[in-house]
TIBANU-585318 format. One record per residue (C-alpha): residue number from 1; residue in one letter; chain; x, y, z. Coordinates in steps of 0.001 Angstrom, whole numbers. Layout:
BEGIN
nr / rest / kette / px / py / pz
NUM / A / A / X / Y / Z
...
//
This chain:
BEGIN
nr / rest / kette / px / py / pz
1 / M / A / -97219 / 163859 / -78490
2 / I / A / -95659 / 160508 / -77682
3 / L / A / -95824 / 158641 / -74382
4 / I / A / -92817 / 156416 / -73684
5 / V / A / -93260 / 154076 / -70730
6 / G / A / -90331 / 152170 / -69248
7 / L / A / -91268 / 149186 / -67107
8 / G / A / -89647 / 148249 / -63824
9 / N / A / -90138 / 148053 / -60083
10 / P / A / -89863 / 151115 / -57821
11 / G / A / -87387 / 151345 / -54965
12 / A / A / -83642 / 151087 / -54393
13 / K / A / -83894 / 147317 / -53900
14 / Y / A / -84657 / 146851 / -57605
15 / K / A / -82257 / 149430 / -59049
16 / N / A / -79974 / 147996 / -61767
17 / T / A / -81797 / 144655 / -61922
18 / Y / A / -82628 / 142888 / -65168
19 / H / A / -86339 / 143565 / -64626
20 / N / A / -85673 / 147314 / -64435
21 / V / A / -84117 / 147719 / -67872
22 / G / A / -87180 / 149689 / -69026
23 / F / A / -86593 / 152195 / -66218
24 / M / A / -82914 / 152431 / -67209
25 / V / A / -83804 / 153224 / -70816
26 / V / A / -86211 / 156058 / -69947
27 / D / A / -83781 / 157380 / -67312
28 / E / A / -81079 / 157654 / -69994
29 / L / A / -83560 / 159187 / -72438
30 / A / A / -84564 / 161795 / -69828
31 / K / A / -80894 / 162597 / -69264
32 / R / A / -80306 / 163133 / -72999
33 / L / A / -83420 / 165293 / -73287
34 / G / A / -82361 / 167334 / -70242
35 / V / A / -85526 / 166618 / -68244
36 / K / A / -86087 / 165151 / -64792
37 / F / A / -88697 / 162826 / -63355
38 / S / A / -90259 / 165521 / -61203
39 / K / A / -93974 / 164836 / -61507
40 / D / A / -95896 / 162099 / -59718
41 / A / A / -99300 / 161309 / -61207
42 / C / A / -101222 / 158360 / -62661
43 / D / A / -99354 / 155982 / -60304
44 / S / A / -96171 / 156960 / -62177
45 / S / A / -93071 / 159067 / -62015
46 / I / A / -93228 / 161398 / -65038
47 / A / A / -90802 / 163587 / -66996
48 / E / A / -92133 / 165892 / -69700
49 / C / A / -90158 / 167306 / -72611
50 / K / A / -92662 / 169708 / -74114
51 / R / A / -90329 / 171034 / -76834
52 / E / A / -89998 / 167501 / -78272
53 / G / A / -93583 / 166448 / -77477
54 / I / A / -92387 / 163532 / -75327
55 / V / A / -93756 / 162283 / -72015
56 / L / A / -91651 / 159702 / -70183
57 / A / A / -93158 / 157554 / -67468
58 / K / A / -92044 / 154944 / -64957
59 / P / A / -95057 / 153184 / -63384
60 / Q / A / -94755 / 152940 / -59603
61 / T / A / -97306 / 150124 / -59293
62 / F / A / -94708 / 147324 / -59406
63 / M / A / -94201 / 145356 / -62591
64 / N / A / -97188 / 143008 / -62491
65 / L / A / -99660 / 145891 / -62188
66 / S / A / -98075 / 148193 / -64799
67 / G / A / -101282 / 148233 / -66836
68 / K / A / -103131 / 150232 / -64197
69 / A / A / -100626 / 153078 / -64490
70 / V / A / -100400 / 152883 / -68289
71 / R / A / -104194 / 153045 / -68629
72 / Q / A / -104265 / 156155 / -66416
73 / L / A / -101429 / 157773 / -68401
74 / V / A / -103113 / 157076 / -71742
75 / R / A / -106318 / 158701 / -70493
76 / A / A / -104648 / 161670 / -68753
77 / Y / A / -102536 / 162580 / -71800
78 / N / A / -105226 / 161656 / -74353
79 / I / A / -102895 / 159183 / -76073
80 / D / A / -103822 / 157060 / -79086
81 / E / A / -102305 / 153693 / -78145
82 / R / A / -101689 / 152650 / -81752
83 / S / A / -99665 / 155702 / -82766
84 / E / A / -98544 / 157544 / -79618
85 / L / A / -97594 / 154887 / -77032
86 / V / A / -94295 / 153024 / -76761
87 / V / A / -93593 / 150550 / -73947
88 / C / A / -89979 / 149565 / -73263
89 / Y / A / -89250 / 146480 / -71175
90 / D / A / -86913 / 143573 / -70462
91 / D / A / -87412 / 140311 / -72318
92 / V / A / -85928 / 137022 / -71088
93 / D / A / -86797 / 135364 / -74395
94 / L / A / -84239 / 137485 / -76287
95 / P / A / -80457 / 137110 / -75900
96 / I / A / -78876 / 139735 / -73683
97 / G / A / -78487 / 143068 / -75437
98 / K / A / -80700 / 142212 / -78440
99 / L / A / -83487 / 144664 / -79270
100 / R / A / -86827 / 144084 / -80984
101 / L / A / -89251 / 146804 / -81999
102 / R / A / -92772 / 145734 / -82932
103 / E / A / -96113 / 147431 / -83560
104 / D / A / -98191 / 144766 / -81875
105 / G / A / -98189 / 141185 / -80672
106 / S / A / -98775 / 139112 / -77606
107 / A / A / -97338 / 139909 / -74204
108 / G / A / -95380 / 136673 / -74229
109 / T / A / -94145 / 135596 / -70807
110 / H / A / -93870 / 139134 / -69415
111 / N / A / -96390 / 139727 / -66614
112 / G / A / -96132 / 143521 / -66808
113 / M / A / -96989 / 143436 / -70500
114 / R / A / -99822 / 140968 / -69886
115 / N / A / -101314 / 143429 / -67426
116 / I / A / -100941 / 146341 / -69863
117 / V / A / -102630 / 144380 / -72663
118 / A / A / -105471 / 143452 / -70277
119 / E / A / -105938 / 147019 / -68976
120 / L / A / -105799 / 148644 / -72434
121 / N / A / -107794 / 145804 / -73998
122 / T / A / -105490 / 145844 / -77026
123 / Q / A / -102181 / 144422 / -78208
124 / E / A / -101843 / 147110 / -80859
125 / F / A / -99213 / 149443 / -79479
126 / L / A / -95512 / 149854 / -80082
127 / R / A / -93135 / 147960 / -77847
128 / L / A / -89361 / 147940 / -77570
129 / R / A / -88082 / 144714 / -76049
130 / V / A / -84584 / 144620 / -74545
131 / G / A / -83126 / 141127 / -74354
132 / T / A / -81852 / 139937 / -70970
133 / K / A / -81437 / 136166 / -71487
134 / T / A / -77966 / 135166 / -70293
135 / E / A / -76236 / 131796 / -70631
136 / E / A / -76974 / 131160 / -66938
137 / L / A / -80693 / 131688 / -67446
138 / A / A / -80785 / 129709 / -70693
139 / S / A / -79035 / 126718 / -69079
140 / G / A / -81356 / 126726 / -66068
141 / A / A / -78512 / 127516 / -63663
142 / V / A / -80690 / 130232 / -62133
143 / A / A / -84449 / 130381 / -61553
144 / L / A / -86365 / 132955 / -63608
145 / L / A / -87717 / 134934 / -60633
146 / D / A / -84312 / 135071 / -58959
147 / F / A / -82744 / 136126 / -62240
148 / V / A / -85062 / 139017 / -63170
149 / L / A / -84772 / 140513 / -59680
150 / S / A / -80975 / 140168 / -59543
151 / K / A / -78494 / 142938 / -60334
152 / I / A / -77119 / 142944 / -63862
153 / D / A / -73907 / 140922 / -63823
154 / Y / A / -70760 / 142972 / -64433
155 / A / A / -69837 / 140662 / -67335
156 / Y / A / -72909 / 141940 / -69217
157 / H / A / -72592 / 145672 / -68471
158 / D / A / -71116 / 146529 / -71880
159 / K / A / -73883 / 144690 / -73749
160 / M / A / -76600 / 146243 / -71618
161 / N / A / -75145 / 149750 / -71894
162 / A / A / -74990 / 149392 / -75693
163 / A / A / -78587 / 148129 / -75740
164 / I / A / -79725 / 151074 / -73611
165 / D / A / -77910 / 153547 / -75903
166 / N / A / -79402 / 151955 / -79034
167 / S / A / -82850 / 151965 / -77392
168 / V / A / -82593 / 155693 / -76671
169 / V / A / -81595 / 156437 / -80274
170 / A / A / -84532 / 154350 / -81541
171 / L / A / -86998 / 156075 / -79214
172 / L / A / -85769 / 159515 / -80272
173 / D / A / -86163 / 158493 / -83927
174 / I / A / -89716 / 157303 / -83231
175 / A / A / -90533 / 160589 / -81487
176 / K / A / -89207 / 162502 / -84528
177 / G / A / -91572 / 160566 / -86790
178 / T / A / -88986 / 158353 / -88501
179 / P / A / -90805 / 155514 / -90284
180 / L / A / -90920 / 152375 / -88153
181 / A / A / -89274 / 150182 / -90805
182 / R / A / -86309 / 152590 / -90903
183 / V / A / -85962 / 152525 / -87096
184 / Q / A / -86111 / 148711 / -87102
185 / E / A / -83485 / 148523 / -89851
186 / K / A / -81172 / 150851 / -87916
187 / L / A / -81627 / 148802 / -84739
188 / N / A / -80805 / 145563 / -86531
189 / R / A / -77624 / 147078 / -87982
190 / H / A / -76337 / 148109 / -84555
191 / Q / A / -76674 / 144687 / -82906
//
């Protein structure tokens, strides 16, 4: 079994914001798998695809407390963090639309990831980072907090949609047991 957690903030107010890219990825993955987020448990909205051995989750704790939900999910589904957990989230340190898949590492500047690392007491789990840094953010024309909670600008829709599609393909490959190096290579080719 594999647990794929997309990070974001619950509620219509945050729909289609840069900080909710993780939610968008798992929503698209659920759509492709033909499953719905119909279960509420572990402070999360959950969709299960038993035939593929995939559990999708969207923590409902708000971004900065994502670790609480992830810890509960890992325990409830008896997940080995090192081999069966993938966390997908937005990353303002990567250019918009760029993807990075890593087995471990620090949480960087992302508060949701910091909380997950603290709650799980490990940095050794797979993470898929979706770049959201725009020219406006890089130049300082917009404050970070305002930016991450703003709706994705129409000018970037194509890049974000491509990143979401490539993320879904990568996550499906991971769930099928494709070697990580092969998934990373494929991701790099499609950017």
